[in-house]
Each structure stands twice: as structure tokens, then as C-alpha cells.
N, C-alpha and C positions, 0 to 999 in steps of 0.2 A: 355144395358146402366146402369139400376137401379142398379144392380149387382156391375158393376164397381164403381158407386158412391157410393155405401156404403162401398167397400172396401177403397177408398180413404177417405172417412169422418173417418173411425176407424184408417187409419194410422196417420191423422193430431190430432187426441184426445188423439192418443197414444203417439205421438211424445211430445205434451204439457205435458201430465204427466209424462211423464218420466224425460223430460229436467226440469221441477220444481222442480223436489225432487232430483237433483243431491248430490254426493257425491264426495268427492276427492279421486284421483286415479292417476296413473302414466303410463306412457308407456315406450316411449324413454327415455333413462337415462339423466338427466341433472344435472350438478355441482352445489351443493348447499351450500357448503361451505369449505375452505381450511384453513390450519393452517402451516403458517403466512396467513393473510387473503390478499386479493387483493389490491396492494396497499399500504400495510402495510411499515413501517421502523423499523425495531426489531434493537436493540442495540448490538446485538451480533448474530453469525450464531445458527440456531438451528439445532437440532442433524439429523431431518428429515421433510421431506415436507408430509405433510397429505391432502388428497382430499376426501371429501363426496361427493356421487353421491345420487341422489332419486330412485335409485333401484340399486341391485345387479348388477355388470357389471364383463365382462371378461377382464382380465389384465394380460399380460404376462411381462416379465422383458425387459423393455425398452420400455414400453406405456406409461411412463411418464419420461420426460426430464428435468434436471434443469441446466440452462445454464448461466453462470457467464457472467459478462459485457462484455468479449471478444468473446462472443459464445462458449468458452469451455464447456464441460461436467463438471457438479458439485457435480453430483450423483454417486452412486456406481451401479447405474443400475439393483438393486434388489429391487424390489416391494412386498410388504408384506400386507395380508389381515389383518386389523386392526379390523373385526368386524364391525356391524350396518352400512353397505356400505361405512365403510371409509378405503381407501388405503393409504399406506406410502413408501416413497423411503428415503432411508439413504441417506445423504451428505456427503461428503468428508471434513477431517479436516483441517483447516488451510485457509479458505475461506476469500477472499479480501474482503471490504467493497465496495459497489454500489449497481447496481439494478440487479436482477435476474429474467430470465423468466423460468417459468414452463409451459412447452407444455405436453399434454396430448393425446393420442388417445384410446380409448377403443372400445368395443362392450357392447351395452346394452341387455338386456334379452331378447328384439325383435327381436335380431340380425342384428341391425342397427349400423352402426358404429358411435361415438361420439367423435368429436375432440374441443380443444379450447386451450386457453393460458392465463396467467395472469403474472402480475410482483410484486416483492414484492422487498426492498431494505434491506441492513445490512450495519448500522452506519447511511449513508445517501444516497439519490438516487443519480444515476449519468448517464451519457451518457450510451446506449449500442449499441452494434454491433450485435445483435441477428436479422436476417431476417428469419421470418417463411414462408413457403411456403403460396401462396394465395389460393391454391387448397383445397376445403374442402375435410372432410372423404368421401369418397363414391363418389366424383365427378371425373371429368376429362372424357377421354376415356373408361376408366374401368367402372366408375358408369353408362355411358353410355350403353355400351354394357352388364352390369348386369341388368340394367333395362329392356331393348330388351328383354334379356333371361327371365327375370320374366313375361313379357307381353305374349310369347310366352309359357311359359310354361301354364299359365291361358289359353290361347287360345287352345292348346293341349289338357287340361284337359277337357275342354268345348265339345270339339268336341269328343271325345272317349266317355266320360260318355252320355253325353246328345245323340250322334249318336248311342250308343247301347241302351240306355232306349227307343228312338222313334222306333227301329226297334222291340224289343222286346214287348214293350207295347202297342203299337200305329199301327205298319205297319209289320205284320211278312213276308208279301211278300218281305219287302225291302231286306231282309237277301239274296236273290238272284239277287239285281240290283247291277250293278257294278259301279257305280257312288255314290252310298251308300257305298259299300265296300270302295271304294279308299278315300271318306271324312274320314271315322273315322280310316283305316290306315294311313293316312295323319297325324291325330290327334294324335295316336301313336307316329309315328316317331319325330313329333314335339315337343311334351311333353317330350320324351328321350333324344334328342337332344338339348332343352335346359335345362335340367336337368342337363346334364353333363357339359354344359357350365358354369351353376352356381356353380355346385362344382369346376370346374377348376378356375375360376374369384374369387372364395371367399376369397382367399388368397389376392392377389393386392387389392381387393375391401374394406377390412379392414385393410390392412396394409400399404403399401408404394405405391399405385397406378399404379404400373410399370407393363404393360402389360406382360412382359417378365416373371412375378412372377408366372404366371398362369400356367407353365410348369415347376416349381421348384419342384420335389418329395417331397422334406423335408417340405415346407410349406404346400402342398398338405397334407401330413401326419398329420401335425398339424391341419388343418381344419377338418379331420376326426374324431379328438379327442372333436370338439366341437359339440354343441347341434343341429346347422344348419347342421354340416357336416353330422351327424347321421341322420338327417331328409332326407337329400338329397339321401343318400346310401339306404336307407329304400324306397324312393321313387322307386329307380331303380329297387331293388329287385321285388318291386309290379306289375313294369311296364312288369317283366318278368311273372308274373301271368296273367297279363292283355293281353300280347301276346297271351297266350295259348286258352285264353277267346274268343278273337276275331277269331282265327284260327277256334274254334269249332262254333262260331255262323255263320260264313259265311262258313264253311264247311260242316259238319254234320249235323247241326240244317238245314241250307237251304235243304238238300238233304232229311231230312225224309218226308215221305208221309203217315205214319199211325198217324191217330189222334191222339192216346193213345200215341204212343212214341213219337211224337212231343211237347205234353201237360208236358209229366215228363221232357224230354231236358228245355222246357222252364221253369218249376221250378227250376231246376237244376241251369241252366245259370243265371237266376233271381237272385237266392240266392246268387251264388260265384261271381258274378258281383257286386252286392250290398257291399260284404264283401271286394272285391279289390279297389271299388270306396271308400267307408268310409274309408280304410286305405291310399288310395294317398292323401285324400283330409286330413289327419290327419296330414299327413307330415307337411302341412302348419300351422295346427292349433299348434302345437306342438314347433313350432320354432320362431313363429312370434308373433304379437298386443295378441293373445289370449293367449299366454303361460304366460304373466306376467300381473300385476296391480290387478285389484279391479277382487274377484270372479274368478279367472283363472280356477278353477275345473269346472265351468258352461260355462266358457265363450268358452273354448275349443269345447267341443261336440256342443255348439251351432253355433261357427265357421264352424264346420264340415257340420250341415245342412244349413248353409247359402249357402257354397259352392256347394253341391250337388243340392240346389233349382235352384241357376244360371247355374249350367250344364245341368239339365233338361231342363229348359226353354230355354237357348239360344242354346245348343247344338241341341236341336230337333228342335229349328228354322233353324237352318243352314241346318239340314238334309231334312228338309220340303223344305226348299227354294231349295234346289239340286236335290228333287224327283220333283217337279214342273218344273224347267227347263231342267233336263236332262233326263226324264223319261215322255213315252207315256202317263201315267195316274195315278193318287191317290186316291184312294179311298176314297169318302167323310166320310166315317165310318171313316179311319184313321186321317183325318184331325179333325174331332170332337172329337176323343180320345185324340188327342193332345192338342185341345183346353183345354179341362177338365185338363189335366197334367198340362198344362202351367199355370193355375189359380190357381192350389194347389200351384203350386212353387212359384206363385207371393205372395200369403198370406203367406206362410213359409218365404218368402224372405224379405218380410216387418216386419214379427215379429222378425226375427233374426237381420236384419238390424237396426232395432229400439234398440234393445239392445244394439248392438255393437257401435251404435252411442251415447248412454248414457255412456258406458264406455269410449270412446275416445274423446268426445266431454264435455257432463255433465251440459253444461249451456246454457242459451240463448246467452249470451256474448258471449261466446267462437264459438258458433256456425255461428255469423255474424263477428265475429271481429278477426277471426284467419284463416291461410290459409287453416288449416284443415276442419275449420267448413264451409267456403266458397266453397271449392270442394266438400262437402259431398253434399252441398244446389245444385250444379250443379249435381251431381248423382242423387240424389232424383228428379230434375227435368228431366231428362233423362229419368228415370225410369215410371214417369208419363205419359209422352209423348210415351214411348214405350206401356205401357199399353193401351193407347189410339187408337194408330195405331192398337195394337190386337184386340182391339174391333171391327176395321174396318175389320178385317181378318176373324172374327167371323161371322159378317155377309155377307161376300163373301160366306163363306164356306155354310150357311144356302141356299142361294140363288142357289147353286150348282143343291140342289134339283130340280127346275123348269127345268131343261133340259129334265127330262123324264116325264114332264108331270103331276109333280104334286104328285107323288109317295111318300112313305115315305124314307127318307134319304137313307137308306140301300139298297132297292129294286132302286132307282133312281140311285144311284151309281152304281150298278151292272148293269143296262140297258145300263148306258152310256160307261162303259167299254166293254161290250160286242160288242154293236154297232163300237166303235171304233175299237175293238178289230178285227171285222169282216173286215171293209176297209183294214185295213192292211195285213191282211192274203190275202183277194182279190187279193192286190196290189202285194203282194210278191209269189202268186203262178200262175201268169200269164206264159201262155206256153212258155217256152223257145225259142230261135230261134236256129236252130241247125246249127251248124258252122262245117265243114270239120276238121279233125285234121291235125296237120302239123305245122312245125316252126311258119309262120308268122300267118297261122289261129288258131294257139294256144294262140298267142298273141292277136290275136284279140277278140277271145271268152273271155281271162282274163278280156280285155279292157270292153267289153261290161257286165261282171259280175260287175266288179267295178261301170258301168254306172247306172246298175240298183239296185245296195246297195245305191248309191248315191239318187237316185230317189225314193226309198222307203225312206228312212230317211227324204227327203225333204217333202213326203206325209207325213209322220208321224210328223213331227214339224207342215203342215200346218191344221193337225186334230187336234193336242194338242192346237194351238193358236188359231184356229176358235172359241173355247169358250169363249165367254167374261167375263163369271164369273170366268173361271178359270185364265185368264189372270188378273183380277182385283184382284183376290187373290194373284198371283205372285207379281204383284206390291206392294202390302200391306207388304206382307213378306218381300220383297226385302227391303222395308222400315225398318222394324222392323230390319233386320239384320244388315243395315248399321248403325241405332242408337245403337246396340249392340257392333258394333266395337268400337265407340266412346266411349260408357258405361265402355267398358274393359281398356280402356286407362286410362280414368279418376281413374276407381278402382286401377290401377297399381301404380299411382302417389300417391294416397292415401296411398299406403301402404309405401310409402318411404317419407312420409309428419310427421312432427313433429305432433302428436295428439293435439287437440285444448286444453285437460285439460293442458298437460304440458306446453303448450305455454304461456297458460293465468297464472296457476301459476307462471312461470318464470319471466311474467310481474310484477305480485303481488310483489313477493319478491324483484325485483327490485324497483319498488315503496317504501316499506317500507323502504329499505335500504337507498333511497332518503330523503323519509321525516325525517329519524333518523338524517342527516346531511344537515338539511334543509336550514341553513343558518349560519351567523357570530353569536358567543358566545358572550352575553354581561353579566357581573358579577359586581355588587355593592357591596364592601368589606369594611363596616364600620372600623376604628381602633382607639385604645387611647392608647398611649406610656406613659401616666402620666407627661410627661414634660410639660415644655410651649409651646405653639401652637402645642399640640401633639395629637389632635384629627381632625377627619376628615375622608374622604371616598375616598376607592383607586375602580376605575373603570376599568376593564379590557376588551378590544374587541379584540377577537381572531377570524380571517378572513382567510378561509371561514369556521372555526368552524370544519372540518372533518380529517380524518386520511391523512398523508401525511403532506406537507408542510404549515404553516400559517405566517401570519402576526400578532404580537402581539403590540396594542397600551395599554398603560397605563396612566389614568390620575388621579391625586391626586389633592383634592378639600377641604376647609374647610367647617364646617359646613353650612355656609352660601352662599354656592356654588362657591366662587372665587380660581381660581385656584393658587397654591403655591408650590414653590420648597422644598424638605426637601433631607439631603444628601445623602438618599440611599433608592431604592426599587429592590427588589427581588422577582422572581417567580420561583416554581418548580412544576412539574407534576408528580402524583404517580398513579399508576394502581395497586392497591394492589391484587386484582383477580387474575392479572397475574403475580405478582410479579417484575412488571415493575418500575423502578424510584428509586428515585425522579430525575427528570431530569431537570436540574437547566436551567433558562435562565436569561442572565445580560442585561438586556434593555440598551440600550444608552438615553442619557437625549437630545431632541429634542427642547423643547421651556419651558416656565413656567409652570410647574405642568403636563409636557407630556413628556413620555417615549417610545420608540418604540422599536423593535427586528423582524429582520425578517428570515425567515426561520427555523421558530420554529417547529420542528418536533412531531407531533404526531403517533407514529407507530401503534396503533390499536384503533378500537371504543370500547368503555367502559365508565364506571362510576369511571372518573378521579378525584382525590383529588388534589386542586390546591391550593398551600399554598403561601401565600404573606407575605413578610418581610417588614416592614417598620422601617426607622430607622429615627428619628426625630432630634436627638443630638447625640454627642459621646459616653452617656449612655443612651438614652432612644430609645429604639426597642421593636419592638411587630411582632410576628408572628399570622396571621388569616389565617385558612383553610377554604376551602368551595369545597363541591363535584358538579360536573357537567356532564352531558351525552355529551361527544364529537364523533363524528363518527356515 
């Protein structure tokens, strides 16, 4: 327990150090800007619509659609990479006035689909008949199937790598145990089948969302030209090499009896298996979160280490569970070796996990205030519980030695195994009953043989289950495996969740935009036309004081504060930085000293020059200008 306590303290301290010194980064792509801006009203149709993302995205023709108020395509269906993570789609000439909808669906650099929509208006806002689908990118039935395939790909990888590592490093005798062979083989089949499913589902997952597109060979060809497609194909090729490794491990390796030959073959399998395992793990690192954002060159090998540590720990745990339940005995020395391997894996897992958390979360506020951060806390909690249960398993392992009268662990294990083997051999070698040959007698002989085999299996099970320490170890390992299944599910969900950094940065950007347009704009402009009763103040109230439609109220007052009427007052708005305007406004007279105009359009945010023209007689007039930030 002191060792476990020290590990947990190191994890907590390192977490604080990492999160306290966080720097900005990105993972899932997010739309950070557009031209025209969302909600903007432009006086004439632009040549193209530009979209800027937080990182580079994969975009094809048709990824961006611009729809006119009637729902018809207003773009040329050709997208252009303009550099600096900005992409453009040209518009058709002769577009009508009204509200246009921009819908986009792209794939971020970490392989996840990103979709969204916004509107802008030409001339003036209008009603629109555009109805966008409610389904999110990567959602629906295809999204569910894709996530299931992703889960089983992780599970298969863990069983193959962890099971093989357990046999080679902890329990060489397990290479000849049929249940262990089946576990690793099933892991390979699961990983291969899940990878094929991911490859087929990739096109509808990032595109139409229609399951039928999974069998469109043209779209499959497009997938093969993407980073994710290349990673999945590479994984399939590496799995072919893994099949050869499994065949040797459970074939030639198990049959070797010469110690030197077996040692040499163990070394070769360890090297070859490590290369294949690293290659398969790299197919995730090169196509998902680790491949983009902050320190990608370091993040990818760290991600490979993280996956290998998870596989060695949880895959070895699954193999140990099968051995405890499906075999007569497991040497105590093998369990102790796995205990050391598991502890090393947990240390590597903690170190690499902290680094990954820093990249994807980056701050305490993102850790507690975002979906990704909250899921990460659940994952950390499950890991802590899993480590705690593992410590109980370690104690049961130590108690197994007491079965042999307090001998050293290795000797105790050998004695226990020999005793159990002797009982089984004695039971299996009892003198058989002689039965005469013949049709009915042959059937009776076969029936007796099956009965003896069943009785022998039952005796083996009773011998195996009679050991209370072994039963305790089985229960604790079974509990570990159950927690590991839940942990793997949470990890799978994390891989499809928007990282805390991106979510928090998007929230900050929204908050900053809201602050820029936080309330009505009020300006007081003094004037002096030089004529009789020609001095005073014009007060302008623009509500809500942001892009889009506004209400304008104008109040004219004398120097003493009393309202009075003048022949004419006019206002115009000019955004010189964008060469927009002047946009004239002719308010209507409402009451003494009060004019009003509704539906005043401010097409985009910026530093607007507001010109107020005041005429106090037929010949006395002045124009006063003042700048103000709107939107």
C-alpha cells in the first residue's frame, strides 16, 4: 500500500503542475471566423464566402453549401484553400436580396467530422425556407455503429497485445493452454473485423450519414486517400503480420523443449511482436488527437506508449482472468511477474495520461466545466479504483504461498501445482471398465468414456476451487476486469468528445463577442449652426447596438436641456476599413425634439463613423461626425 500511496500522490502533484502551467492549443476544429460574418447584412452580394477554422481541415467540393432564401444552391460547389486555415466557396452572380444560409461539414485534422451553419443577409434580412437536418455530423445510426466498431477495435488490440505479452513475459506455459490461445485469437479477429468496419463506415460517418454509402466503392476510394483511411489500411497490413506472430507463438514456440532454442525464439518473438504492436498503436496516434495541436511530434510517441501500457495491463488482466477460471492452475510466480508488469504499466499510463490531459484540457476550469474534462475525471476515478482493486489482488497473490506451508513463493507454487497434478492424474488413470465390443456395447463404452471425462473435469474444478486464496484472487481479478470494461467505454467516448481546450476557447470567444455588443449605444453630439437658436446637443440611442436590425432614436435639446424642434436631422453610418457606406438614415419626427427610425441595418461589426447632419433654418446647417464601435 505505501507504494500505491506514493504513486497516487505523484499523480495528484503532477496533475497540478501540468494544469497550472497550461498553454493554448487546439484539437477538434472549430469555426473561428467567416466573411461575411454571422448575422451580417451586406449591401451587395460578395464574390465568395470565406470560412476560417481553428486548424487545418479536410474539405472537398460540396463541403460548404450556400443556400438562398428559397433553399436553392447559391454557390458554384467549388471550394478553395486560401491559406491560414481559411477556405472559400465562390457565389453565383445575380443573387437576390434576402437571408442566405451557409452550411458546412468538414473533417478536422484529428479525424472527427465537424458541421455547422450560420446566416447572413444581402440588402436586408428576409424569411428563409432552408431546413437543415437535425442530425449532427457523425451521429445517427452510422455514428453509433462507428463508435461500437471503435470500442471493439480498442478491445481487440488490448486482448492481442496484452495476451501475448502475458504469455511471453509472465507465463510461457500459457502458450499451450487452449483458453488462452482462444482469447488472443478472438482478440485478433475482433480487431481485424472492427478495423474493416471502420474503413467501410468512414465515408457515411464523415459525409451523408447514410448506411448504404458504406458499400459505395467510389466513396471508399476517396476514404483511402485520406489520413484516416491510410492509417486503417496500414493497421490491416500489420494485422497480417500479427497473425503470423500468433501462429508461431501458439505453434512452434509451444512445442519447443530445448531451453536454448526456446530462449532464442522467445527473444525473436519479443522483438518482432513489439515492432508489430508499436506499429498497430501508431495507426491510432497518426490519425487522431495526438496527430494535431500542440507538440504533435512528441504527442504521437507518447500516445503509442499510452496505448501499449493500457494493453499490457488490461490485456494481461483479461488473460489472467481466463487462466484463473479455465485452467487447473496458474503458477504463483506468473501472477507475481504480471503484478510487476501491471505496476510498471500503471506508472507509464499515469505519466502519459497526464501529458495527454494537459494537451486536451489545459486548465482547471476546463477540467471541471467541460464535458471532456468531466469524462476525464470519471476516467481518472476508475483508474484509481482499478489500482486499488489491483492492490487487493497483489495481497491474494502473496497468500497463495501459505498453501505449501510457508515455503518461498516459487517453491510453494511448485508444490501446490504438483499436488493438484497428482490428484488429477490419479483420477484420470483409474483402471477402466472393460466392455465387450459390439454395436450397443460400443455405444455404452463411448458413453462411459464421456462420463469419465465429465467426472474428471468436475474433479479438476473442485480441486481448483477448493483453494480459498485462489478463489479470492479470482474474485478480485474479475472485479478488475469489470471496471476495465467500463473504463474502456469511457475512453472510447473521450476520443469522440470535443476536447476541453477547444470547448473553453469557443466559449471565451462567444463571451468576448457578446461583450463587444453588450448593450445599446448612446452618443451625445454637440452642434452649432451659427444661426439663431442654432446651438444644442443631439443624442443618438441605437438599440440593441449590434450587427443586424436596430432601432434608432434621436433627441435634440437646447444647451439648457429642454427639447426643441428643428427643420431637419439626418444620420449616416460609414465603415471605412471595409469600404462600406455611407448608409443613410432618414428618421421620422415623433414628438417635440424626438425622431425615430426602425430597422436600421448595421451589416458588420467595426469602428463606424456616424455623421449627424443638423439643419436649424433654411440656410443654417452643420454635419458633425463621431466614431463608435458597433457589434
